[in-house]
C-alpha positions as CSV (number, residue, x, y, z in Angstrom):
1,M,-7.4,-17.9,24.6
2,C,-4.1,-18.7,22.9
3,T,-6.1,-19.8,19.8
4,I,-7.9,-16.3,19.7
5,F,-4.7,-14.5,19.6
6,E,-3.2,-16.9,17.1
7,R,-6.1,-16.3,14.6
8,E,-5.8,-12.5,15.3
9,Q,-2.1,-12.6,14.5
10,K,-2.7,-14.6,11.3
11,A,-5.4,-12.1,10.3
12,Y,-3.1,-9.1,10.7
13,M,-0.1,-10.8,8.9
14,D,-2.6,-11.6,6.0
15,A,-3.8,-8.1,6.1
16,E,-0.3,-6.7,6.0
17,K,0.4,-9.0,3.1
18,G,-2.5,-7.8,1.3
19,Y,-1.7,-4.1,1.9
20,N,1.8,-4.7,0.5
21,E,0.5,-6.4,-2.5
22,M,-1.8,-3.6,-3.3
23,L,1.0,-1.2,-2.7
24,E,3.2,-3.0,-5.2
25,E,0.3,-2.7,-7.8
26,V,-0.1,1.0,-7.3
27,E,3.6,1.7,-7.3
28,A,3.7,-0.2,-10.8
29,R,0.8,2.0,-11.9
30,V,2.8,5.1,-10.9
31,E,5.8,4.0,-12.7
32,Y,3.8,3.3,-15.9
33,R,2.0,6.5,-15.7
34,H,5.2,8.5,-14.9
35,G,6.7,7.0,-18.3
36,I,3.7,8.2,-20.1
37,I,3.9,11.7,-18.6
38,L,7.6,11.9,-19.6
39,E,6.6,11.0,-23.2
40,L,3.9,13.5,-23.3
41,M,6.2,16.2,-22.1
42,K,8.6,15.7,-24.9
43,L,5.8,16.3,-27.4
44,E,5.1,19.7,-28.5
45,G,2.1,20.8,-26.4
46,D,-1.3,21.6,-27.6
47,F,-4.6,22.0,-25.6
48,V,-5.5,18.4,-25.8
49,L,-2.1,17.1,-24.7
50,D,-1.9,19.6,-22.1
51,E,-5.3,18.4,-20.7
52,C,-4.2,14.8,-20.8
53,L,-1.0,15.7,-19.0
54,A,-3.0,17.4,-16.3
55,V,-5.2,14.5,-15.8
56,L,-2.4,12.1,-15.6
57,R,-0.5,14.3,-13.0
58,A,-3.6,14.5,-10.9
59,A,-4.1,10.8,-11.1
60,Q,-0.5,10.4,-10.1
61,Q,-0.9,12.6,-7.0
62,E,-3.9,10.5,-6.1
63,D,-1.9,7.4,-6.3
64,F,0.8,9.0,-4.0
65,V,-2.0,9.4,-1.5
66,E,-3.0,6.0,-1.9
67,I,0.5,4.8,-1.4
68,S,0.8,6.6,1.9
69,G,-2.4,5.1,3.1
70,L,-1.5,1.7,2.3
71,I,1.9,2.0,4.1
72,Q,0.3,3.4,7.2
73,M,-2.4,0.5,7.1
74,S,0.4,-2.2,6.4
75,H,2.6,-0.7,9.3
76,A,-0.4,-0.8,11.6
77,A,-1.2,-4.5,10.8
78,A,2.3,-5.4,11.4
79,L,2.4,-3.8,14.6
80,R,-1.0,-5.4,15.7
81,G,0.2,-8.8,14.4
82,G,3.4,-8.6,16.4
83,E,1.5,-7.6,19.6
84,K,-0.8,-10.7,19.1
85,G,2.3,-12.7,18.6
86,R,3.8,-11.5,21.8
87,M,0.7,-12.4,23.7
88,V,0.8,-16.0,22.0
89,K,4.4,-16.4,23.4
90,K,3.4,-15.3,26.9
91,L,0.4,-17.5,27.0
92,R,2.4,-20.6,25.9
93,K,5.0,-19.8,28.7
94,L,2.3,-19.9,31.1
95,G,0.7,-23.2,29.9
């Protein structure tokens, strides 16, 4: 039984690591896009630039939603991994 919990713990730890890596990528994308948005805002606006700016801002909002979801999934994986780790410790004390 201990082996099962150890495998689950490792799987959750790996999932947490994966979510954190994806989070870093999305955050980097947000930073890069933010720089572009700031540069576009400095330019004298016309219809095409305004449209590009609107598309970039919408994509940025989608990224913020994705960041929120990744944070929640990473946190949940960490909690579940910790729970499995505690079970492993308890089982080892018994045996």
